[in-house]
Backbone as CSV, one residue per row, in Angstrom:
resi,resn,N_x,N_y,N_z,CA_x,CA_y,CA_z,C_x,C_y,C_z
1,LYS,-11.689,-11.114,-17.292,-11.723,-12.028,-16.162,-11.032,-11.399,-14.955
2,VAL,-11.420,-11.799,-13.780,-10.866,-11.248,-12.550,-9.482,-11.847,-12.301
3,LYS,-8.491,-10.974,-12.134,-7.122,-11.441,-11.914,-6.653,-11.193,-10.493
4,CYS,-7.326,-10.294,-9.783,-6.994,-10.035,-8.389,-8.186,-9.364,-7.718
5,CYS,-8.169,-9.326,-6.422,-9.241,-8.701,-5.652,-8.672,-7.590,-4.793
6,LYS,-9.425,-6.517,-4.674,-9.027,-5.409,-3.813,-9.257,-5.833,-2.367
7,TYR,-8.249,-5.684,-1.538,-8.333,-6.163,-0.156,-8.167,-5.037,0.863
8,TRP,-8.274,-3.785,0.446,-8.154,-2.664,1.366,-9.415,-1.809,1.256
9,PRO,-9.745,-1.105,2.348,-10.956,-0.282,2.333,-10.733,1.082,1.682
10,ASP,-11.821,1.671,1.188,-11.777,3.038,0.665,-11.973,4.056,1.781
11,ASP,-12.496,3.604,2.907,-12.738,4.486,4.043,-12.352,3.744,5.322
12,THR,-13.327,3.192,6.037,-13.072,2.421,7.250,-13.817,1.101,7.155
13,GLU,-13.138,0.032,7.516,-13.755,-1.303,7.569,-13.329,-1.964,8.864
14,ILE,-14.191,-2.825,9.379,-13.869,-3.603,10.569,-13.861,-5.068,10.167
15,TYR,-12.758,-5.734,10.446,-12.567,-7.153,10.163,-12.422,-7.858,11.510
16,LYS,-13.502,-8.474,11.966,-13.570,-9.080,13.305,-13.211,-8.029,14.353
17,ASP,-12.036,-8.090,14.963,-11.675,-7.112,15.993,-10.595,-6.130,15.527
18,ILE,-10.411,-6.015,14.215,-9.412,-5.100,13.656,-10.130,-4.021,12.835
19,LYS,-9.843,-2.773,13.156,-10.411,-1.634,12.428,-9.329,-1.049,11.532
20,VAL,-9.619,-0.927,10.232,-8.667,-0.396,9.260,-9.274,0.855,8.635
21,THR,-8.541,1.961,8.723,-9.021,3.241,8.191,-8.013,3.791,7.194
22,LEU,-8.485,4.103,6.003,-7.626,4.732,5.001,-7.426,6.190,5.387
23,ILE,-6.170,6.591,5.535,-5.845,7.969,5.929,-5.491,8.815,4.715
24,GLU,-4.676,8.244,3.821,-4.171,9.027,2.693,-3.885,8.115,1.507
25,THR,-4.143,8.639,0.309,-3.790,7.957,-0.929,-2.943,8.913,-1.751
26,GLU,-1.733,8.489,-2.070,-0.814,9.302,-2.872,-0.688,8.640,-4.244
27,LEU,-1.319,9.241,-5.259,-1.295,8.697,-6.619,-0.094,9.252,-7.370
28,LEU,0.743,8.359,-7.867,1.909,8.751,-8.656,1.792,8.090,-10.033
29,ALA,2.712,8.404,-10.923,2.604,7.955,-12.310,2.499,6.431,-12.442
30,GLU,3.315,5.671,-11.712,3.328,4.224,-11.882,3.088,3.440,-10.605
31,TYR,2.746,4.142,-9.532,2.447,3.445,-8.289,1.592,4.323,-7.386
32,VAL,1.027,3.682,-6.380,0.170,4.354,-5.400,0.710,4.012,-4.016
33,ILE,0.744,5.001,-3.130,1.112,4.762,-1.736,-0.118,5.079,-0.896
34,ARG,-0.598,4.078,-0.163,-1.745,4.272,0.717,-1.284,4.154,2.162
35,THR,-1.825,5.028,3.002,-1.512,4.993,4.423,-2.787,4.646,5.180
36,PHE,-2.668,3.682,6.086,-3.807,3.203,6.865,-3.514,3.334,8.348
37,ALA,-4.569,3.517,9.132,-4.496,3.398,10.587,-5.133,2.055,10.924
38,VAL,-4.431,1.241,11.708,-4.913,-0.089,12.084,-4.999,-0.153,13.597
39,GLU,-6.173,-0.563,14.073,-6.422,-0.580,15.516,-7.130,-1.880,15.896
40,LYS,-6.639,-2.535,16.919,-7.261,-3.764,17.415,-8.157,-3.413,18.593
41,ARG,-9.375,-3.936,18.563,-10.315,-3.673,19.656,-9.716,-4.137,20.982
42,GLY,-9.791,-3.285,21.990,-9.259,-3.624,23.305,-7.831,-3.171,23.510
43,ALA,-7.094,-2.986,22.438,-5.711,-2.495,22.548,-5.750,-0.974,22.422
44,HIS,-4.928,-0.298,23.153,-4.926,1.158,23.116,-3.754,1.670,22.292
45,GLU,-3.639,1.108,21.107,-2.540,1.466,20.214,-3.074,1.499,18.792
46,ILE,-2.706,2.524,18.054,-3.053,2.622,16.636,-1.743,2.588,15.859
47,ARG,-1.676,1.687,14.901,-0.460,1.585,14.079,-0.722,2.164,12.703
48,GLU,0.298,2.783,12.157,0.212,3.334,10.809,0.902,2.361,9.856
49,ILE,0.180,1.986,8.819,0.687,1.015,7.846,0.686,1.678,6.466
50,ARG,1.752,1.471,5.715,1.810,1.962,4.333,1.742,0.777,3.374
51,GLN,0.941,0.950,2.355,0.851,-0.051,1.284,1.444,0.578,0.026
52,PHE,2.403,-0.099,-0.576,3.017,0.351,-1.818,2.467,-0.530,-2.936
53,HIS,1.792,0.088,-3.893,1.087,-0.647,-4.952,1.635,-0.196,-6.306
54,PHE,2.429,-1.051,-6.931,2.999,-0.723,-8.243,1.952,-1.017,-9.311
55,THR,1.544,0.012,-10.035,0.480,-0.124,-11.043,1.012,-0.068,-12.470
56,GLY,2.312,0.149,-12.628,2.895,0.324,-13.953,3.281,-0.961,-14.664
57,TRP,2.987,-2.105,-14.071,3.349,-3.372,-14.706,2.270,-3.741,-15.718
58,PRO,2.648,-3.980,-16.973,1.623,-4.313,-17.975,1.001,-5.683,-17.716
59,ASP,-0.192,-5.874,-18.262,-0.927,-7.121,-18.066,-0.149,-8.328,-18.595
60,HIS,0.503,-8.145,-19.712,1.325,-9.219,-20.296,2.716,-8.655,-20.564
61,GLY,3.742,-9.376,-20.157,5.098,-8.921,-20.398,5.692,-8.183,-19.217
62,VAL,6.611,-7.293,-19.537,7.327,-6.528,-18.516,7.314,-5.056,-18.922
63,PRO,7.577,-4.147,-17.979,7.639,-2.722,-18.343,8.710,-2.468,-19.405
64,TYR,8.413,-1.536,-20.295,9.352,-1.211,-21.369,10.613,-0.578,-20.808
65,HIS,10.464,0.281,-19.787,11.606,0.921,-19.130,11.597,0.551,-17.650
66,ALA,12.764,0.508,-17.034,12.866,0.178,-15.615,12.737,1.402,-14.715
67,THR,12.655,2.587,-15.301,12.664,3.826,-14.529,11.567,3.860,-13.462
68,GLY,10.343,3.514,-13.827,9.231,3.538,-12.879,9.422,2.560,-11.742
69,LEU,9.869,1.361,-12.061,10.086,0.342,-11.032,11.233,0.730,-10.099
70,LEU,12.292,1.307,-10.654,13.414,1.751,-9.822,12.992,2.895,-8.898
71,GLY,12.185,3.810,-9.409,11.659,4.888,-8.571,10.782,4.351,-7.457
72,PHE,10.008,3.319,-7.770,9.160,2.663,-6.778,10.003,2.039,-5.667
73,VAL,11.042,1.324,-6.034,11.926,0.682,-5.054,12.592,1.744,-4.173
74,ARG,13.051,2.837,-4.781,13.657,3.925,-4.000,12.654,4.518,-3.010
75,GLN,11.421,4.687,-3.440,10.387,5.243,-2.567,10.093,4.311,-1.386
76,VAL,10.010,3.010,-1.657,9.790,2.033,-0.582,10.925,2.114,0.427
77,LYS,12.154,2.133,-0.059,13.313,2.197,0.841,13.343,3.497,1.636
78,SER,12.988,4.601,1.023,13.057,5.893,1.708,11.971,6.027,2.771
79,LYS,10.862,5.355,2.624,9.769,5.451,3.597,9.766,4.312,4.616
80,SER,10.723,3.415,4.510,10.814,2.297,5.448,11.843,2.602,6.540
81,PRO,11.550,2.215,7.787,12.547,2.420,8.842,13.804,1.596,8.580
82,PRO,14.947,2.027,9.089,16.211,1.318,8.826,16.194,-0.140,9.269
83,ASN,15.432,-0.468,10.301,15.410,-1.843,10.789,14.269,-2.675,10.215
84,ALA,13.604,-2.156,9.185,12.475,-2.885,8.586,12.963,-4.121,7.830
85,GLY,12.134,-5.122,7.790,12.475,-6.353,7.078,12.178,-6.256,5.616
């Protein structure tokens, strides 16, 4: 059964007046980091967005070890600006 839907493009997609382009996919053992360029029609600015996707969580239960999740949290913190929410 379907438990979630993929909501990001594999290449470039346009959602009304927003263009989203996948720039890079970094596959790691228990998570994926995707980088996107996001551009609004009419605005002369392109923003870079990172998506952190933890894939090491089992379908039922919790991870056997916390190592992967802790590495994921460290990676998110290291790639986030100091003033990020």
